[in-house]
All heavy atoms as an XYZ file, in Angstrom:
924
protein
N      85.359    105.400    101.201
C      85.956    105.483    102.533
C      86.927    104.328    102.752
O      86.619    103.194    102.435
C      84.856    105.433    103.592
C      85.411    105.690    104.990
S      84.288    105.178    106.291
C      84.767    103.467    106.465
N      88.083    104.641    103.298
C      89.079    103.607    103.555
C      89.334    103.478    105.047
O      89.201    104.445    105.799
C      90.378    103.961    102.846
N      89.713    102.254    105.460
C      90.193    102.036    106.823
C      91.701    102.213    106.774
O      92.387    101.516    106.013
C      89.808    100.647    107.313
C      88.303    100.547    107.573
C      87.940     99.249    108.273
C      88.011     98.129    107.278
N      87.218     96.961    107.643
N      92.207    103.136    107.579
C      93.609    103.540    107.457
C      94.355    103.331    108.771
O      93.836    103.612    109.850
C      93.692    105.022    107.021
C      93.009    105.192    105.653
C      95.157    105.491    106.964
C      92.903    106.626    105.167
N      95.584    102.837    108.645
C      96.519    102.716    109.764
C      97.600    103.776    109.559
O      98.206    103.837    108.487
C      97.147    101.313    109.770
C      98.370    101.097    110.678
C      98.019    101.284    112.145
C      98.958     99.701    110.440
N      97.819    104.611    110.578
C      98.849    105.650    110.512
C     100.059    105.177    111.309
O      99.934    104.867    112.501
C      98.334    106.982    111.099
C      97.135    107.497    110.290
C      99.459    108.025    111.130
C      96.432    108.695    110.928
N     101.224    105.111    110.661
C     102.456    104.709    111.339
C     103.438    105.871    111.253
O     103.931    106.201    110.168
C     103.072    103.447    110.697
C     104.280    102.980    111.515
C     102.042    102.328    110.579
N     103.693    106.515    112.395
C     104.578    107.686    112.414
C     105.012    107.916    113.853
O     104.180    107.853    114.759
C     103.821    108.912    111.888
C     104.762    110.033    111.440
O     105.708    110.349    112.197
O     104.544    110.583    110.348
N     106.301    108.168    114.074
C     106.764    108.409    115.448
C     106.454    109.837    115.898
O     106.602    110.148    117.075
C     108.261    108.096    115.594
C     109.134    108.960    114.708
O     108.670    109.389    113.631
O     110.297    109.206    115.071
N     106.000    110.688    114.996
C     105.656    112.063    115.353
C     104.176    112.170    115.708
O     103.308    111.940    114.864
C     105.966    113.006    114.190
O     105.229    114.207    114.328
N     103.913    112.538    116.959
C     102.532    112.695    117.416
C     101.825    113.775    116.594
O     100.648    113.645    116.251
C     102.533    113.056    118.905
C     101.161    113.068    119.524
C     101.224    113.317    121.020
C      99.829    113.223    121.608
N      99.819    113.485    123.034
N     102.561    114.837    116.262
C     102.000    115.936    115.475
C     101.563    115.455    114.095
O     100.464    115.779    113.626
C     103.048    117.060    115.312
O     103.579    117.374    116.599
C     102.442    118.303    114.703
N     102.412    114.665    113.441
C     102.065    114.136    112.114
C     100.854    113.222    112.191
O      99.952    113.300    111.360
C     103.237    113.351    111.523
O     104.299    114.227    111.211
N     100.823    112.337    113.205
C      99.688    111.419    113.343
C      98.391    112.195    113.541
O      97.378    111.885    112.931
C      99.897    110.446    114.519
C     100.991    109.422    114.273
C     100.919    108.240    115.233
N     100.751    108.605    116.629
C     101.744    108.875    117.479
N     102.998    108.826    117.056
N     101.496    109.168    118.741
N      98.455    113.222    114.399
C      97.256    114.011    114.692
C      96.775    114.744    113.430
O      95.580    114.759    113.136
C      97.575    115.012    115.810
C      96.366    115.771    116.292
C      96.713    116.651    117.486
C      95.475    117.444    117.895
N      95.769    118.474    118.865
N      97.719    115.340    112.687
C      97.343    116.047    111.461
C      96.681    115.082    110.475
O      95.617    115.372    109.928
C      98.573    116.693    110.805
C      98.238    117.343    109.490
C      97.796    118.658    109.436
C      98.328    116.623    108.300
C      97.456    119.247    108.224
C      97.982    117.205    107.089
C      97.550    118.527    107.051
N      97.318    113.940    110.248
C      96.776    112.961    109.285
C      95.408    112.460    109.744
O      94.477    112.370    108.947
C      97.745    111.791    109.110
C      98.981    112.090    108.267
C      99.996    110.962    108.387
C      98.620    112.317    106.802
N      95.293    112.124    111.043
C      94.018    111.624    111.574
C      92.908    112.654    111.320
O      91.858    112.316    110.771
C      94.134    111.330    113.067
C      92.773    111.007    113.714
C      92.887    110.737    115.207
N      93.412    109.417    115.478
C      92.660    108.319    115.523
N      91.370    108.357    115.296
N      93.215    107.156    115.805
N      93.140    113.903    111.720
C      92.109    114.935    111.577
C      91.720    115.136    110.120
O      90.536    115.185    109.778
C      92.587    116.267    112.176
C      92.700    116.190    113.695
O      92.155    115.297    114.326
N      93.423    117.127    114.276
N      92.724    115.227    109.252
C      92.459    115.490    107.843
C      91.735    114.317    107.178
O      90.777    114.511    106.435
C      93.771    115.761    107.125
C      93.530    116.293    105.750
S      94.722    115.769    104.575
C      95.191    114.203    105.098
N      92.167    113.095    107.470
C      91.570    111.912    106.838
C      90.158    111.663    107.364
O      89.270    111.293    106.599
C      92.467    110.691    107.056
C      93.823    110.779    106.339
C      94.761    109.696    106.825
C      93.645    110.707    104.832
N      89.945    111.878    108.668
C      88.598    111.698    109.217
C      87.639    112.746    108.642
O      86.494    112.430    108.327
C      88.625    111.754    110.753
C      89.202    110.470    111.346
C      89.287    110.462    112.868
O      89.200    111.544    113.505
O      89.454    109.373    113.431
N      88.126    113.977    108.491
C      87.289    115.025    107.885
C      86.877    114.634    106.474
O      85.788    114.980    106.018
C      88.043    116.361    107.829
C      87.839    117.213    109.055
C      88.711    118.465    109.029
O      88.873    119.068    107.944
O      89.220    118.836    110.101
N      87.747    113.913    105.790
C      87.463    113.501    104.410
C      86.595    112.233    104.361
O      86.289    111.730    103.290
C      88.773    113.269    103.656
N      86.245    111.695    105.550
C      85.346    110.554    105.586
C      86.011    109.200    105.746
O      85.345    108.166    105.730
N      87.327    109.180    105.912
C      88.023    107.904    106.122
C      87.989    107.530    107.603
O      87.737    108.370    108.459
C      89.470    108.006    105.634
C      89.586    108.252    104.171
N      89.198    107.331    103.223
C      90.013    109.335    103.480
C      89.405    107.838    102.010
N      89.888    109.056    102.142
N      88.254    106.257    107.873
C      88.267    105.777    109.259
C      89.698    105.423    109.646
O      90.353    104.632    108.966
C      87.378    104.531    109.374
C      87.342    103.957    110.780
C      86.661    102.594    110.860
O      86.053    102.156    109.856
O      86.767    101.950    111.910
N      90.177    106.019    110.738
C      91.507    105.666    111.248
C      91.302    104.502    112.215
O      90.729    104.681    113.295
C      92.178    106.864    111.962
C      92.227    108.096    111.052
C      93.588    106.466    112.435
C      92.851    107.884    109.692
N      91.737    103.296    111.813
C      91.464    102.139    112.671
C      92.526    101.944    113.740
O      92.281    101.299    114.746
C      91.277    100.831    111.862
C      92.438    100.580    110.919
C      89.969    100.857    111.106
C      92.413     99.211    110.306
N      93.714    102.521    113.529
C      94.741    102.442    114.557
C      95.903    103.352    114.179
O      95.997    103.825    113.048
C      95.234    101.007    114.739
O      95.979    100.893    115.943
N      96.791    103.563    115.167
C      98.020    104.317    114.948
C      99.158    103.514    115.565
O      98.955    102.753    116.503
C      97.956    105.682    115.645
C      96.903    106.614    115.088
C      96.891    107.972    115.805
O      97.839    108.276    116.566
O      95.923    108.721    115.602
N     100.353    103.702    115.011
C     101.538    103.049    115.555
C     102.680    104.058    115.585
O     102.737    104.955    114.739
C     101.925    101.843    114.692
N     103.598    103.892    116.549
C     104.667    104.873    116.733
C     106.021    104.425    116.185
O     106.968    105.199    116.179
C     104.828    105.258    118.225
C     103.545    105.904    118.740
C     105.199    104.061    119.075
N     106.127    103.167    115.735
C     107.361    102.722    115.091
C     107.034    101.571    114.144
O     105.899    101.092    114.097
C     108.428    102.314    116.129
C     107.993    101.151    117.006
O     107.593    100.102    116.457
O     108.067    101.266    118.242
N     108.031    101.157    113.374
C     107.811    100.136    112.357
C     107.344     98.803    112.913
O     106.461     98.158    112.352
N     107.924     98.381    114.047
C     107.517     97.101    114.651
C     106.035     97.109    115.001
O     105.295     96.173    114.692
C     108.330     96.809    115.920
C     109.756     96.400    115.607
O     110.059     95.941    114.512
N     110.640     96.582    116.567
N     105.609     98.190    115.659
C     104.207     98.305    116.051
C     103.326     98.395    114.805
O     102.229     97.837    114.772
C     104.022     99.544    116.946
C     102.671     99.586    117.612
C     102.425    100.859    118.430
O     103.320    101.727    118.527
O     101.309    100.971    118.962
N     103.824     99.076    113.783
C     103.076     99.194    112.525
C     102.815     97.837    111.886
O     101.700     97.551    111.438
N     103.827     96.985    111.861
C     103.679     95.646    111.279
C     102.667     94.837    112.102
O     101.768     94.193    111.540
C     105.044     94.904    111.209
C     104.862     93.457    110.782
C     105.995     95.634    110.247
N     102.805     94.882    113.435
C     101.877     94.155    114.311
C     100.433     94.606    114.078
O      99.522     93.786    113.939
C     102.230     94.389    115.790
C     103.498     93.677    116.240
C     103.495     92.200    115.885
O     102.529     91.505    116.272
O     104.443     91.742    115.220
N     100.233     95.928    114.044
C      98.872     96.446    113.890
C      98.332     96.181    112.487
O      97.133     95.979    112.318
C      98.830     97.935    114.250
C      99.014     98.114    115.760
C      98.664     99.490    116.248
C      98.647     99.492    117.769
N      98.399    100.840    118.312
N      99.208     96.139    111.494
C      98.747     95.777    110.150
C      98.166     94.369    110.174
O      97.098     94.103    109.622
C      99.883     95.844    109.117
C      99.406     95.460    107.751
C      98.858     96.417    106.900
C      99.438     94.143    107.318
C      98.356     96.056    105.649
C      98.937     93.773    106.080
C      98.394     94.739    105.253
N      98.882     93.451    110.824
C      98.428     92.052    110.880
C      97.107     91.926    111.631
O      96.252     91.120    111.261
C      99.511     91.181    111.525
C     100.739     91.025    110.641
C     101.834     90.230    111.324
C     103.033     90.070    110.396
N     104.150     89.365    111.042
N      96.923     92.733    112.676
C      95.684     92.666    113.464
C      94.511     93.272    112.693
O      93.460     92.673    112.570
C      95.860     93.414    114.807
C      96.902     92.706    115.681
C      94.515     93.519    115.551
C      97.386     93.538    116.873
N      94.707     94.494    112.174
C      93.578     95.268    111.623
C      93.389     95.122    110.118
O      92.321     95.432    109.609
C      93.743     96.756    111.968
C      93.686     97.022    113.455
C      94.839     97.288    114.180
C      92.472     97.006    114.132
C      94.793     97.536    115.545
C      92.407     97.251    115.503
C      93.578     97.510    116.198
O      93.521     97.750    117.547
N      94.433     94.705    109.402
C      94.374     94.554    107.941
C      93.692     95.754    107.270
O      92.642     95.618    106.634
C      93.672     93.244    107.584
C      94.254     92.102    108.401
C      94.558     90.862    107.603
O      93.991     90.605    106.565
N      95.475     90.078    108.098
N      94.294     96.948    107.424
C      93.681     98.175    106.884
C      93.700     98.201    105.357
O      94.445     97.447    104.724
C      94.595     99.275    107.439
C      95.925     98.597    107.593
C      95.605     97.189    108.021
N      92.860     99.075    104.793
C      92.859     99.269    103.336
C      94.124     99.994    102.895
O      94.645     99.753    101.807
C      91.641    100.112    102.910
C      90.336     99.459    103.328
O      90.210     98.224    103.182
O      89.437    100.181    103.813
N      94.583    100.913    103.739
C      95.737    101.762    103.418
C      96.571    101.945    104.683
O      96.027    102.041    105.779
C      95.267    103.179    102.966
C      94.472    103.101    101.664
C      96.433    104.146    102.837
C      95.147    103.565    100.430
N      97.886    102.007    104.497
C      98.791    102.360    105.586
C      99.534    103.621    105.172
O     100.045    103.683    104.051
C      99.840    101.247    105.843
C     100.775    101.641    106.987
C      99.177     99.912    106.129
N      99.588    104.626    106.052
C     100.533    105.720    105.821
C     101.737    105.415    106.700
O     101.594    105.158    107.890
C      99.950    107.116    106.156
O      99.707    107.212    107.551
C      98.663    107.370    105.371
N     102.917    105.402    106.102
C     104.127    104.903    106.766
C     105.242    105.941    106.700
O     105.736    106.256    105.617
C     104.579    103.626    106.045
C     105.856    103.005    106.569
S     105.635    102.113    108.113
C     104.663    100.710    107.582
N     105.619    106.467    107.866
C     106.764    107.367    107.934
C     108.017    106.563    107.597
O     108.064    105.353    107.828
C     106.850    107.951    109.347
C     107.873    109.068    109.462
O     108.160    109.735    108.450
O     108.375    109.281    110.579
N     109.035    107.226    107.055
C     110.269    106.505    106.735
C     111.199    106.436    107.937
O     111.714    105.386    108.292
C     111.002    107.160    105.547
C     110.263    106.807    104.261
C     112.441    106.659    105.459
C     110.997    107.130    103.006
N     111.417    107.580    108.597
C     112.407    107.656    109.659
C     111.736    107.444    111.007
O     111.026    108.324    111.488
C     113.103    109.035    109.621
O     113.471    109.310    108.280
C     114.336    109.037    110.493
N     111.933    106.246    111.579
C     111.327    105.920    112.881
C     112.284    105.057    113.681
O     113.139    104.378    113.108
C     110.021    105.129    112.688
C     108.901    105.917    112.059
S     107.391    104.927    111.936
C     107.868    103.694    110.723
N     112.125    105.052    115.022
C     112.966    104.185    115.857
C     112.584    102.709    115.703
O     111.538    102.398    115.149
C     112.660    104.675    117.274
C     111.317    105.312    117.193
C     111.203    105.872    115.799
N     113.436    101.840    116.203
C     113.260    100.378    116.234
C     113.295     99.762    114.842
O     114.216     99.042    114.519
C     111.990     99.969    116.989
C     112.065    100.328    118.462
C     110.894     99.797    119.232
C     110.962    100.297    120.667
N     109.694    100.246    121.350
N     112.264    100.036    114.030
C     112.237     99.516    112.667
C     111.789    100.670    111.786
O     110.725    101.241    112.025
C     111.251     98.343    112.566
C     111.073     97.688    111.194
C     112.361     97.009    110.736
C     109.941     96.686    111.226
N     112.607    101.022    110.796
C     112.222    102.169    109.966
C     111.143    101.782    108.962
O     110.751    100.618    108.860
C     113.444    102.802    109.278
C     114.049    101.929    108.185
O     113.468    100.875    107.822
O     115.114    102.306    107.667
N     110.641    102.792    108.252
C     109.534    102.571    107.331
C     109.840    101.578    106.230
O     108.986    100.787    105.830
N     111.075    101.587    105.733
C     111.439    100.667    104.641
C     111.415     99.224    105.139
O     110.862     98.335    104.490
C     112.815    101.042    104.046
C     112.697    102.413    103.365
C     113.288     99.978    103.059
C     114.010    103.029    102.955
N     111.968     98.991    106.327
C     111.932     97.650    106.918
C     110.506     97.184    107.169
O     110.156     96.021    106.929
N     109.677     98.117    107.646
C     108.283     97.778    107.929
C     107.526     97.452    106.643
O     106.722     96.515    106.612
C     107.605     98.929    108.676
N     107.784     98.202    105.573
C     107.141     97.915    104.275
C     107.488     96.497    103.844
O     106.617     95.717    103.442
C     107.588     98.923    103.188
C     107.191     98.440    101.797
C     106.969    100.289    103.454
N     108.762     96.152    103.935
C     109.211     94.820    103.518
C     108.465     93.733    104.306
O     107.960     92.775    103.722
C     110.718     94.709    103.726
C     111.327     93.456    103.146
C     112.835     93.525    103.227
C     113.517     92.318    102.622
N     112.736     91.108    102.478
N     108.348     93.899    105.620
C     107.663     92.894    106.448
C     106.167     92.817    106.127
O     105.599     91.728    106.073
C     107.863     93.201    107.936
C     109.279     92.894    108.385
C     109.433     92.912    109.898
O     108.445     92.647    110.625
O     110.556     93.197    110.356
N     105.540     93.967    105.908
C     104.106     93.969    105.595
C     103.854     93.332    104.238
O     102.951     92.508    104.083
C     103.531     95.408    105.668
C     103.470     95.854    107.134
C     102.143     95.480    105.019
C     103.112     97.325    107.333
N     104.675     93.667    103.241
C     104.503     93.101    101.898
C     104.779     91.593    101.910
O     104.117     90.823    101.216
C     105.395     93.836    100.863
C     104.942     95.298    100.705
C     105.398     93.115     99.522
C     103.581     95.521    100.074
N     105.738     91.152    102.729
C     105.976     89.710    102.872
C     104.726     89.025    103.422
O     104.382     87.916    103.031
C     107.155     89.430    103.825
C     108.509     89.696    103.163
O     108.550     89.858    101.925
O     109.518     89.748    103.890
N     104.042     89.678    104.355
C     102.829     89.134    104.983
C     101.638     89.227    104.031
O     100.844     88.297    103.922
C     102.547     89.916    106.279
C     101.263     89.530    106.955
C     101.175     88.375    107.712
C     100.134     90.341    106.845
C      99.985     88.024    108.345
C      98.941     89.998    107.475
C      98.868     88.834    108.222
N     101.504     90.364    103.333
C     100.381     90.597    102.423
C     100.864     91.358    101.190
O     100.980     92.580    101.208
C      99.282     91.399    103.136
C      98.105     91.724    102.200
O      98.134     91.325    101.020
O      97.157     92.383    102.663
N     101.150     90.619    100.117
C     101.687     91.252     98.900
C     100.754     92.314     98.301
O     101.199     93.137     97.514
C     101.853     90.082     97.928
C     101.883     88.865     98.790
C     101.038     89.173     99.989
N      99.477     92.304     98.677
C      98.530     93.285     98.140
C      98.349     94.503     99.030
O      97.487     95.345     98.759
C      97.165     92.622     97.908
C      97.269     91.503     96.893
O      97.884     91.667     95.845
N      96.689     90.363     97.205
N      99.128     94.593    100.099
C      99.011     95.738    101.012
C      99.245     97.034    100.250
O     100.089     97.098     99.360
C     100.019     95.594    102.143
N      98.468     98.056    100.602
C      98.610     99.374     99.976
C      99.238    100.319    100.998
O      98.600    100.707    101.975
C      97.235     99.888     99.528
C      96.651     99.086     98.373
C      95.299     99.644     97.975
C      94.838     99.227     96.598
N      94.631     97.839     96.387
N     100.497    100.656    100.757
C     101.254    101.471    101.704
C     101.684    102.770    101.029
O     102.271    102.744     99.944
C     102.505    100.712    102.206
C     102.096     99.354    102.786
C     103.267    101.556    103.229
C     103.255     98.424    103.064
N     101.380    103.880    101.684
C     101.796    105.194    101.198
C     102.866    105.714    102.144
O     102.633    105.860    103.346
C     100.604    106.168    101.143
C      99.543    105.647    100.161
C     101.079    107.566    100.741
C      98.255    106.446    100.157
N     104.045    105.966    101.610
C     105.156    106.440    102.427
C     105.002    107.928    102.709
O     104.542    108.681    101.864
C     106.487    106.202    101.711
C     106.749    104.752    101.330
S     106.577    103.558    102.685
C     108.016    103.994    103.688
N     105.412    108.309    103.917
C     105.436    109.717    104.306
C     106.900    110.112    104.421
O     107.664    109.484    105.148
C     104.727    109.927    105.659
C     104.856    111.375    106.100
C     103.261    109.519    105.555
N     107.295    111.120    103.654
C     108.703    111.464    103.585
C     108.930    112.958    103.726
O     108.120    113.753    103.275
C     109.288    110.976    102.241
O     110.574    111.539    102.065
C     108.431    111.416    101.071
N     110.025    113.300    104.364
C     110.446    114.695    104.373
C     111.175    114.961    103.062
O     111.663    114.029    102.418
C     111.373    114.949    105.557
N     111.247    116.207    102.670
C     111.963    116.554    101.445
C     113.408    116.057    101.557
O     113.977    116.024    102.642
C     111.938    118.062    101.239
N     113.972    115.640    100.430
C     115.371    115.229    100.422
C     115.606    113.781    100.802
O     116.723    113.388    101.081
N     114.560    112.963    100.808
C     114.732    111.541    101.127
C     114.511    110.683     99.885
O     113.972    109.595     99.958
C     113.751    111.115    102.229
C     114.069    111.698    103.583
C     113.167    111.136    104.667
O     111.967    111.010    104.491
N     113.743    110.787    105.803
N     114.985    111.186     98.751
C     114.680    110.520     97.486
C     115.201    109.081     97.428
O     114.496    108.185     96.986
C     115.245    111.337     96.314
C     114.713    110.901     94.976
C     114.942    111.992     93.953
C     114.660    111.612     92.530
N     113.576    110.728     92.236
N     116.408    108.845     97.908
C     116.957    107.477     97.830
C     116.136    106.527     98.692
O     115.879    105.386     98.312
C     118.429    107.450     98.239
O     118.565    107.891     99.570
N     115.689    107.007     99.857
C     114.815    106.187    100.706
C     113.491    105.895    100.015
O     112.951    104.794    100.113
C     114.531    106.896    102.034
C     115.713    106.853    102.973
O     116.586    105.999    102.859
N     115.766    107.778    103.901
N     112.958    106.896     99.313
C     111.683    106.707     98.606
C     111.810    105.634     97.547
O     110.964    104.763     97.429
C     111.268    108.009     97.898
C     110.570    109.004     98.753
S     109.410    108.296     99.910
C     108.573    107.110     98.934
N     112.874    105.722     96.772
C     113.099    104.734     95.709
C     113.171    103.332     96.310
O     112.560    102.396     95.810
C     114.389    105.079     94.907
C     114.751    103.962     93.957
C     114.190    106.394     94.160
N     113.886    103.208     97.420
C     114.019    101.909     98.095
C     112.659    101.419     98.598
O     112.313    100.247     98.432
C     115.020    102.021     99.257
C     115.329    100.707     99.939
C     115.853     99.615     99.004
O     116.575     99.920     98.026
O     115.512     98.438     99.259
N     111.863    102.305     99.174
C     110.541    101.925     99.682
C     109.638    101.459     98.543
O     108.906    100.471     98.677
C     109.902    103.107    100.420
N     109.689    102.149     97.417
C     108.874    101.754     96.267
C     109.328    100.395     95.732
O     108.508     99.552     95.374
C     108.926    102.830     95.175
C     108.269    104.172     95.571
C     108.609    105.263     94.571
C     106.756    104.038     95.704
N     110.643    100.151     95.736
C     111.171     98.839     95.312
C     110.670     97.726     96.226
O     110.408     96.618     95.791
C     112.711     98.840     95.381
C     113.382     99.310     94.122
C     114.885     99.030     94.226
C     115.654    100.013     93.379
N     117.045    100.178     93.832
N     110.542     98.043     97.526
C     110.096     97.039     98.503
C     108.594     96.789     98.415
O     108.088     95.883     99.060
C     110.467     97.467     99.932
C     111.948     97.551    100.209
C     112.667     96.214    100.113
O     112.056     95.152    100.130
N     113.977     96.270     99.993
N     107.885     97.642     97.669
C     106.455     97.375     97.484
C     105.517     98.496     97.894
O     104.297     98.332     97.825
N     106.048     99.631     98.350
C     105.167    100.761     98.682
C     104.444    101.207     97.416
O     104.992    101.128     96.308
C     105.977    101.917     99.266
N     103.197    101.665     97.575
C     102.377    102.032     96.411
C     102.658    103.451     95.934
O     102.585    103.735     94.740
C     100.899    101.897     96.764
N     102.967    104.353     96.867
C     103.122    105.757     96.501
C     103.732    106.481     97.695
O     104.046    105.866     98.706
C     101.758    106.366     96.148
C     101.888    107.493     95.107
O     102.940    108.170     95.077
O     100.941    107.683     94.339
N     103.878    107.797     97.588
C     104.396    108.550     98.722
C     103.821    109.950     98.762
O     103.337    110.473     97.766
C     105.926    108.596     98.700
C     106.512    109.317     97.519
C     106.854    110.662     97.606
C     106.739    108.651     96.320
C     107.396    111.324     96.516
C     107.278    109.308     95.232
C     107.610    110.657     95.332
N     103.823    110.520     99.970
C     103.438    111.915    100.173
C     104.567    112.586    100.930
O     105.302    111.927    101.667
C     102.107    112.031    100.954
C     102.125    111.179    102.228
C     100.927    111.661    100.069
C     100.858    111.234    103.058
N     104.707    113.882    100.742
C     105.811    114.604    101.363
C     105.341    115.545    102.449
O     104.266    116.118    102.371
C     106.550    115.429    100.301
C     107.572    114.607     99.533
C     108.472    115.497     98.675
O     108.004    116.378     97.971
N     109.759    115.245     98.729
N     106.186    115.675    103.477
C     106.013    116.737    104.464
C     106.713    117.967    103.894
O     107.718    117.804    103.227
C     106.672    116.358    105.793
C     106.029    115.181    106.499
C     106.809    114.859    107.766
C     106.300    113.595    108.417
N     107.105    113.176    109.554
N     106.281    119.191    104.144
C     105.059    119.515    104.879
C     103.823    119.048    104.122
O     103.784    119.095    102.895
C     105.111    121.041    105.000
C     105.991    121.474    103.879
C     106.970    120.363    103.654
N     102.815    118.588    104.864
C     101.646    117.975    104.252
C     100.791    118.962    103.469
O     100.613    120.098    103.880
C     100.767    117.331    105.333
C     101.409    116.157    106.001
C     101.506    116.093    107.380
C     101.896    115.093    105.258
C     102.076    114.995    108.010
C     102.474    113.992    105.885
C     102.561    113.949    107.254
N     100.261    118.488    102.364
C      99.278    119.232    101.580
C      98.036    118.346    101.525
O      98.061    117.274    100.913
C      99.845    119.501    100.180
C      98.852    120.212     99.274
O      97.641    119.898     99.340
O      99.282    121.054     98.475
N      96.964    118.777    102.183
C      95.758    117.948    102.312
C      95.249    117.436    100.975
O      94.910    116.265    100.830
C      94.646    118.742    102.995
O      95.066    119.156    104.266
N      95.203    118.313     99.985
C      94.656    117.926     98.686
C      95.503    116.826     98.035
O      94.978    115.848     97.509
C      94.593    119.156     97.777
C      93.681    118.959     96.580
C      93.527    120.241     95.772
O      93.347    121.313     96.389
O      93.597    120.151     94.545
N      96.817    116.980     98.115
C      97.733    115.976     97.543
C      97.552    114.629     98.257
O      97.478    113.577     97.619
C      99.207    116.449     97.644
C     100.168    115.331     97.283
C      99.424    117.668     96.753
N      97.447    114.666     99.581
C      97.297    113.433    100.354
C      96.004    112.712     99.964
O      95.999    111.508     99.695
C      97.329    113.730    101.868
C      98.724    114.234    102.262
C      96.956    112.480    102.669
C      98.816    114.763    103.671
N      94.903    113.458     99.931
C      93.614    112.833     99.606
C      93.606    112.283     98.189
O      93.100    111.181     97.943
C      92.475    113.831     99.820
C      92.282    114.250    101.295
C      91.263    115.371    101.411
C      91.885    113.062    102.159
N      94.209    113.004     97.249
C      94.299    112.509     95.867
C      95.144    111.242     95.797
O      94.808    110.297     95.074
C      94.893    113.576     94.944
C      93.930    114.727     94.699
O      92.730    114.589     94.914
N      94.450    115.859     94.266
N      96.242    111.211     96.548
C      97.121    110.038     96.557
C      96.360    108.825     97.107
O      96.444    107.722     96.572
C      98.396    110.313     97.387
O      99.058    111.458     96.823
C      99.340    109.115     97.361
N      95.612    109.025     98.194
C      94.845    107.925     98.795
C      93.806    107.399     97.798
O      93.676    106.185     97.608
C      94.233    108.366    100.130
C      95.365    108.403    101.165
C      93.107    107.419    100.562
C      94.992    108.836    102.542
N      93.098    108.301     97.138
C      92.102    107.876     96.125
C      92.782    107.051     95.032
O      92.293    105.992     94.636
C      91.412    109.090     95.474
C      90.472    109.834     96.407
C      89.414    108.937     97.037
O      88.757    108.166     96.296
O      89.250    108.991     98.275
N      93.897    107.545     94.548
C      94.622    106.892     93.458
C      95.069    105.472     93.869
O      94.882    104.511     93.119
C      95.839    107.753     93.088
C      96.575    107.316     91.836
C      97.654    108.329     91.470
C      98.927    108.082     92.241
N     100.009    109.005     91.939
N      95.606    105.356     95.078
C      96.087    104.059     95.557
C      94.922    103.106     95.791
O      95.001    101.920     95.481
C      96.958    104.238     96.825
C      97.263    102.900     97.477
C      98.249    104.969     96.475
N      93.821    103.621     96.333
C      92.635    102.776     96.553
C      92.106    102.195     95.248
O      91.689    101.043     95.197
C      91.517    103.591     97.219
C      91.598    103.750     98.727
C      90.518    104.712     99.201
C      91.462    102.408     99.430
N      92.143    103.014     94.207
C      91.649    102.553     92.907
C      92.602    101.571     92.250
O      92.258    100.906     91.275
C      91.389    103.760     91.981
C      90.159    104.556     92.420
C      90.110    105.955     91.822
O      90.911    106.246     90.904
O      89.279    106.762     92.285
N      93.823    101.513     92.780
C      94.789    100.533     92.304
C      95.450    100.953     91.028
O      95.933    100.174     90.249
């Protein structure tokens, strides 16, 4: 079981991830609606895993990854991306993201990705 922080400006995406991850036995310790809030909540809660949307207001996912990794180089961040954001994904991975999942969500893929990242 992992303690997870969900960072996504889409209420629908957050709700889907929360329901699916809780059903799988994980604990959602907090949610954030933009990159700035995501960085703040990471520092407060220090989750095992962060799911991080790329496209968000104020501070996008790539900027937030950079700030979180600067704060904690061992942070485990899984990017959430829509199809066709390959250049953003590459940049996020360069900044220190551990892996990524794509929308539309596939529960099995997400859970496998989380297991893989947790195991390091």
